[in-house]
C-alpha positions in Angstrom: 2.8 17.3 -12.1 1.8 14.6 -14.5 5.5 14.0 -14.6 5.4 13.1 -10.9 2.7 10.5 -11.5 4.6 8.9 -14.4 7.7 8.8 -12.2 5.8 7.1 -9.4 4.3 4.6 -11.7 7.9 3.8 -13.0 9.4 3.5 -9.5 6.4 1.4 -8.3 7.1 -1.0 -11.2 10.8 -1.1 -10.3 9.7 -1.9 -6.7 7.4 -4.7 -7.9 10.3 -6.1 -9.9 12.5 -6.1 -6.8 9.7 -8.0 -5.0 9.5 -10.5 -7.8 13.3 -10.9 -8.1 13.5 -11.7 -4.4 11.2 -14.7 -4.9 12.5 -15.8 -8.3 16.2 -15.7 -7.9 17.5 -18.7 -5.9 20.1 -16.9 -3.8 17.6 -14.2 -2.7 14.7 -16.7 -2.3 16.7 -18.9 0.1 17.4 -15.8 2.3 13.8 -14.8 2.2 12.3 -18.1 3.2 15.1 -19.8 5.2 13.9 -20.9 8.7 15.4 -18.9 11.6 17.6 -21.7 13.0 21.2 -22.0 14.0 23.3 -19.5 15.8 22.1 -16.0 16.8 24.0 -14.4 13.9 22.0 -16.4 11.4 18.7 -15.7 13.1 19.4 -11.9 12.9 20.7 -12.2 9.3 17.7 -13.9 7.9 15.2 -11.7 9.8 17.0 -8.6 8.6 16.9 -9.8 5.0 13.1 -10.0 5.1 13.1 -6.3 6.2 15.8 -5.4 3.7 13.5 -6.2 0.8 11.2 -3.5 2.1 13.9 -1.1 2.8 15.6 -1.5 -0.6 12.3 -0.7 -2.3 11.6 2.3 0.0 15.0 3.8 -0.5 14.9 3.2 -4.2 11.7 5.2 -4.5 13.1 7.9 -2.2 16.2 8.1 -4.4 14.5 8.2 -7.8 11.8 10.8 -6.7 14.4 13.0 -5.0 16.7 13.0 -8.0 13.9 14.4 -10.3 12.1 16.5 -7.6 14.8 17.5 -5.1 12.4 19.9 -3.3 10.5 16.8 -2.1 13.3 14.8 -0.7 12.8 15.8 2.9 9.1 15.0 2.8 9.3 11.4 1.5 8.4 9.0 4.4 8.0 5.3 4.6 7.3 2.4 6.9 10.8 1.2 7.4 14.0 2.4 9.1 17.0 2.1 6.8 19.5 1.3 9.5 20.9 -2.2 9.8 23.4 -4.1 11.8 25.2 -6.9 10.0 26.7 -10.1 11.4 29.9 -8.3 12.5 27.9 -5.8 14.6 28.6 -3.0 12.1 25.8 -0.4 11.6 25.0 0.1 8.0 22.6 2.8 6.5 21.0 1.4 3.4 20.8 4.0 0.5 20.8 3.8 -3.3 24.1 4.8 -4.6 25.0 6.6 -7.9 26.0 3.4 -9.7 24.8 -0.3 -9.6 28.3 -1.4 -8.6 28.4 1.0 -5.6 24.9 -0.1 -4.5 25.9 -3.8 -4.7 29.0 -3.1 -2.6 26.9 -1.4 0.1 24.3 -4.2 0.1 27.0 -6.8 0.4 28.1 -5.2 3.7 24.5 -5.8 5.0 24.4 -9.3 3.6 27.6 -10.4 5.3 29.5 -10.5 2.1 27.0 -12.3 -0.1 28.1 -10.8 -3.4 25.7 -12.7 -5.6 22.6 -11.7 -3.6 23.8 -8.1 -3.4 24.5 -8.0 -7.2 21.0 -9.3 -8.0 19.3 -6.8 -5.8 21.4 -3.9 -7.1 20.6 -4.9 -10.7 16.9 -4.7 -10.0 17.2 -1.4 -8.2 19.0 0.3 -11.1 16.9 -1.1 -13.9 15.1 1.3 -16.3 11.4 0.7 -15.6 10.3 2.9 -18.6 11.3 -0.1 -20.8 8.6 -2.3 -19.3 6.0 0.4 -18.3 5.0 2.2 -21.5 1.2 2.8 -21.7 0.2 4.4 -18.4 -2.8 6.5 -19.7 -1.4 9.7 -18.2 -0.1 11.5 -21.3 -3.0 14.0 -21.5 -3.3 14.6 -17.8 -2.7 18.1 -16.3 -2.4 18.2 -12.5 -2.3 21.7 -10.9 0.2 20.9 -8.1 3.6 22.3 -7.0 6.1 19.7 -5.8 7.2 22.0 -3.0 3.7 21.7 -1.5 3.7 17.9 -1.5 4.7 15.0 0.7 4.9 11.3 0.0 4.1 8.1 2.0 5.5 4.8 0.9 4.5 1.3 1.9 7.2 -0.8 0.1 5.4 -4.2 0.5 2.0 -4.1 2.2 1.0 -7.5 3.5 4.6 -8.5 4.0 3.6 -11.8 5.8 1.6 -12.9 2.7 4.6 -12.0 0.5 7.1 -14.0 2.7 4.7 -17.0 3.0 4.2 -16.9 -0.8 1.0 -18.9 -1.3 -0.2 -18.9 -4.8 -4.0 -18.7 -4.6 -6.4 -19.4 -7.5 -8.4 -16.3 -8.1 -12.0 -16.5 -9.4 -12.8 -13.6 -11.7 -15.0 -11.0 -9.9 -14.1 -12.3 -6.5 -11.5 -11.1 -4.0 -8.5 -13.2 -3.0 -8.6 -13.8 0.8 -4.8 -14.4 1.1 -1.6 -15.2 -0.7 0.8 -13.3 -2.9 -1.9 -11.4 -4.7 -2.5 -9.5 -1.5 1.0 -8.0 -1.4 1.1 -4.5 -2.9 3.4 -1.6 -3.4 1.6 1.6 -2.2 2.7 5.2 -2.9 0.6 8.2 -1.8 1.1 11.9 -2.4 -0.6 14.4 -0.1 -0.8 18.2 0.4 1.5 19.1 3.3 -0.7 22.1 4.3 -3.9 20.1 4.6 -3.0 16.4 4.6 -5.4 15.8 1.7 -4.3 12.8 -0.5 -4.0 13.9 -4.1 -2.2 11.2 -6.1 -2.1 7.5 -5.4 -0.3 4.6 -7.1 -0.9 0.9 -6.3 1.2 -1.8 -7.9 0.2 -5.5 -7.5 3.5 -7.4 -8.3 1.7 -10.8 -8.3 -1.5 -10.1 -10.2 -1.4 -13.2 -12.4 1.0 -15.9 -13.6 1.8 -17.0 -17.1 4.4 -19.6 -18.3 7.2 -17.1 -17.9 6.3 -16.2 -14.3 4.4 -13.7 -12.3 3.1 -10.5 -14.0 2.0 -7.4 -12.2 -0.7 -4.7 -12.6 -0.7 -1.1 -11.7 -3.5 1.3 -10.7 -3.4 5.1 -10.2 -5.7 7.9 -9.2 -5.6 11.7 -9.0 -7.9 13.9 -6.9 -7.0 17.5 -7.0 -9.7 20.1 -7.0 -11.8 19.6 -10.2 -9.2 17.2 -11.6 -10.5 13.6 -10.9 -8.9 10.8 -12.9 -8.3 7.1 -12.3 -6.9 4.2 -14.3 -10.0 2.2 -13.4 -13.7 3.0 -14.0 -15.9 3.5 -11.1 -18.0 0.3 -10.5 -21.7 0.7 -11.4 -23.8 1.8 -8.4 -26.3 -0.7 -7.2 -29.7 0.3 -5.8 -29.4 1.5 -2.2 -31.7 -1.2 -0.9 -30.2 -4.0 -3.0 -29.8 -7.1 -0.9 -26.5 -8.5 -0.1 -24.3 -5.4 0.5 -20.7 -6.6 0.6 -18.2 -5.7 3.3 -14.6 -6.8 3.6 -12.9 -7.2 7.0 -9.8 -8.5 8.6 -10.2 -12.1 9.9 -9.1 -10.7 13.3 -11.9 -8.0 13.4 -13.9 -7.7 16.6 -16.7 -10.2 16.9 -19.1 -7.4 17.7 -18.4 -5.9 14.3 -18.9 -9.2 12.5 -22.1 -9.8 14.3 -23.5 -6.3 13.6 -22.8 -6.6 9.9 -23.8 -10.2 9.3 -27.5 -9.5 8.9 -26.8 -6.6 6.5 -24.5 -8.7 4.3 -25.9 -12.2 4.5 -23.9 -15.4 4.6 -21.8 -14.9 1.5 -21.2 -11.1 1.4 -19.3 -10.6 4.7 -15.8 -11.3 3.3 -12.3 -11.5 4.7 -8.9 -10.7 3.1 -5.3 -10.0 4.0 -3.5 -6.6 3.8 -5.1 -3.2 4.4 -4.0 -2.0 1.0 -5.5 -5.0 -0.8 -8.8 -4.6 1.1 -9.1 -1.0 0.0 -8.2 -2.1 -3.6 -11.1 -4.5 -3.4 -13.4 -1.5 -2.8 -11.8 0.5 -5.6 -12.4 -2.4 -8.0 -16.0 -3.1 -6.8 -15.1 -6.5 -5.3 -16.5 -5.2 -2.0 -18.8 -2.2 -1.3 -17.2 -1.2 2.0 -14.0 -2.0 4.0 -14.4 -1.6 7.8 -11.5 -1.7 10.4 -12.4 -0.9 14.0 -8.8 -1.0 15.3 -6.0 1.6 14.9 -3.8 -1.0 13.3 -3.2 0.7 9.9 -0.9 3.6 9.3 -0.6 6.6 7.0 1.6 4.6 4.6 -1.1 1.9 4.3 -3.9 4.2 3.4 -2.6 7.4 1.7 -2.2 6.0 -1.9 -5.4 3.9 -2.0 -7.3 6.9 -0.5 -6.4 9.1 -3.4 -7.9 6.5 -5.8 -11.1 6.3 -3.8 -11.5 10.1 -3.9 -10.8 10.1 -7.6 -13.8 7.7 -8.1 -16.1 9.8 -5.8 -15.7 7.8 -2.6 -13.6 8.3 0.5 -11.9 6.9 3.6 -13.1 8.0 7.0 -12.0 7.7 10.6 -14.5 5.1 11.8 -14.5 6.4 15.4 -15.3 9.9 14.2 -17.9 8.7 11.7 -19.7 6.8 14.5 -19.5 9.7 16.8 -21.0 12.2 14.4 -23.4 10.0 12.7 -23.9 10.0 8.9 -25.3 12.6 6.5 -28.4 11.9 4.5 -26.9 12.8 1.1 -23.6 13.6 -0.6 -20.2 13.1 1.0 -19.6 12.6 4.6 -18.6 15.9 6.3 -16.7 14.4 9.3 -13.6 12.3 9.7 -11.9 12.1 6.3 -8.4 10.8 6.9 -5.5 13.2 6.5 -1.8 12.5 6.2 0.2 15.5 7.5 0.0 15.4 11.3 1.4 12.9 13.7 -0.1 11.8 17.0 2.6 13.5 19.2 1.5 11.6 22.3 2.1 8.2 20.7 5.5 6.4 20.6 7.4 5.3 17.5 5.4 4.2 14.4 2.1 4.6 16.4 2.5 8.4 15.8 1.3 7.7 12.3 -1.5 5.3 13.0 -5.0 5.7 11.8 -6.0 5.5 15.4 -9.7 5.6 15.1 -9.9 2.7 12.6 -11.3 3.4 9.2 -14.1 2.8 6.7 -13.4 2.9 2.9 -16.3 3.3 0.5 -17.3 4.4 -3.0 -21.1 4.8 -2.6 -22.4 7.1 0.2 -25.6 5.1 0.5 -23.7 1.9 1.2 -21.6 3.8 3.8 -24.7 5.0 5.5 -26.2 1.5 5.8 -22.9 0.1 7.3 -22.6 3.0 9.8 -26.2 2.6 10.7 -25.7 -1.0 11.6 -22.5 -0.3 13.6 -23.6 2.7 15.6 -23.8 1.8 19.3 -22.7 -1.8 18.8 -19.1 -1.6 20.0 
């Protein structure tokens, strides 16, 4: 199954290129950022295009993985619906066709006949990512998995609002980026359908850094399958458990009670805020924050599955915060309650909420840091 990981890295790179093309090519960029003014048709058209960038990426990943692993095609899920209504009121199902020309023709029907935009998108969809993604570090990896046992979650562009807004933030080395294009990620997670355990994760950051030729991306991957633990990044060095200034990353909209509970533990400079659930988890993976806490059920399986696999590969984890607080925390080793799983929906919830991480979450690498955070939060909200 190392072949599956290599394929996911390639399709994630293709996805990142689609995201970059939508911002770099003038015909697509104008659709992406155009203000929703004018007649109703234009309002709907522009709004749909912003979603179309997500859907094109999602369906491209589904198509490419299904072509190589057909037994997985019915178990590849994503955030977006692929049904659109164009300006003529016609319902169009967006799929990736056999040829670039056919895909362009289909996209043109969604884009109300905009052939140039459709052709640019189709070209990015059908590119060969193996030409740009060569050294993945996976050649000697053996993963004991059967594709018929697996499911996939896709978040085509996490932190979509940051992607559309398009701010280019200056990033200080060793510090997280609170907002901007750097927070927009492509997330792909593979899980065991029987247990919901995440086993392979791929993260692509399309806008990692910029050089004179434009934006360049960076990819990250992790495998956690039984005794096989491998990751493209090294685990950050553990700090002493009582080291002052433990760092926690939150959403700026987090409950005030959570912020107040953690402030004494973190100090004035180590309680940090960033956009995008995937990016905040990546900050923990990279050691830019010790723990990520979210008290609301506002993330979904597609947000967390891929990054969760990287955390597990590095010896950490991601827990249901509500369950974690209910059962307390263990004194050593891994937490034995509330690890997030990805195979079961919340049947009583409507629509996308069926796949919400309803109890919130807490992501960590170091158990001792987790215990300190949970100890501060217990009974506070």
